[in-house]
C-alpha positions in Angstrom: 86.6 100.9 107.7 83.9 98.2 108.0 84.6 94.4 108.4 83.7 92.6 105.3 81.1 89.7 106.0 82.6 86.3 105.8 81.1 84.3 102.9 81.1 80.7 103.0 82.6 78.7 100.3 81.0 75.5 98.9 81.7 73.2 96.2 78.3 71.6 95.2 79.5 70.1 92.0 82.6 68.5 93.6 85.0 70.1 91.1 87.9 67.5 90.8 91.5 68.6 91.0 93.4 68.7 87.8 97.0 67.7 87.2 98.6 70.4 85.1 102.3 69.4 84.8 102.7 70.7 81.5 103.1 74.1 79.6 100.9 77.0 80.6 100.1 80.5 79.2 98.1 83.5 79.4 96.1 85.3 76.8 94.5 88.6 77.1 91.2 90.1 75.9 90.8 93.5 77.4 90.9 93.7 81.1 90.6 89.7 81.3 93.3 87.3 81.2 92.7 83.6 80.2 95.2 81.1 82.0 95.4 78.0 79.9 96.8 74.8 81.6 98.0 71.8 79.7 99.2 68.3 80.6 101.6 66.4 78.6 100.4 62.7 77.9 101.0 59.8 75.5 98.5 60.3 72.2 96.1 57.4 72.8 96.1 56.7 68.9 99.7 55.6 69.0 99.5 53.7 72.3 96.5 51.7 70.8 98.3 50.9 67.5 101.4 50.0 69.2 101.5 49.9 73.0 105.2 50.4 73.1 105.1 53.6 71.1 104.9 56.8 73.2 104.2 60.1 71.3 103.7 62.8 73.7 101.0 65.6 73.2 100.0 68.6 75.3 96.3 68.5 76.2 94.3 71.6 77.6 92.9 70.5 81.0 92.0 73.9 82.2 91.3 77.3 81.2 90.5 80.0 84.1 89.4 83.4 83.0 90.2 86.1 85.6 90.1 90.0 85.7 93.5 91.8 85.8 92.9 92.6 89.4 92.4 89.0 90.4 95.4 87.9 88.4 97.5 90.2 90.3 96.1 89.3 93.8 96.8 85.7 92.4 100.4 86.9 91.7 100.7 88.2 95.2 99.4 85.2 96.6 101.9 83.0 95.0 104.8 85.2 95.7 103.8 85.4 99.6 103.1 81.6 99.9 105.7 80.0 97.8 109.2 80.5 99.6 112.3 79.8 97.4 115.7 78.8 99.1 118.6 79.4 96.5 119.6 75.9 95.5 116.7 74.2 96.9 113.2 73.3 95.5 110.3 75.8 96.4 108.7 75.1 99.9 105.0 75.7 99.9 103.5 77.4 103.0 100.2 76.0 103.8 97.6 78.8 104.4 93.7 79.3 104.4 92.0 82.3 103.1 
């Protein structure tokens, strides 16, 4: 077995972090899965009409398309690095890949 060469990771477009504290889902098209992430926030039109009126809506903030193999790898990574103790909040374990 040969060692794989290390590939440098760069972020030339400075992709921002996106808050996704709403619902999420996955849909399938053949061997590709699309993860859709939403964030719940107040409807802008309602706030502009009446600042004290809050009407929440779920807004799509990210869609990520991955192969089944990469989705399985993501599942395994999350399982490995998020340790759950019964009765306590999950404790993320910092790592670099």
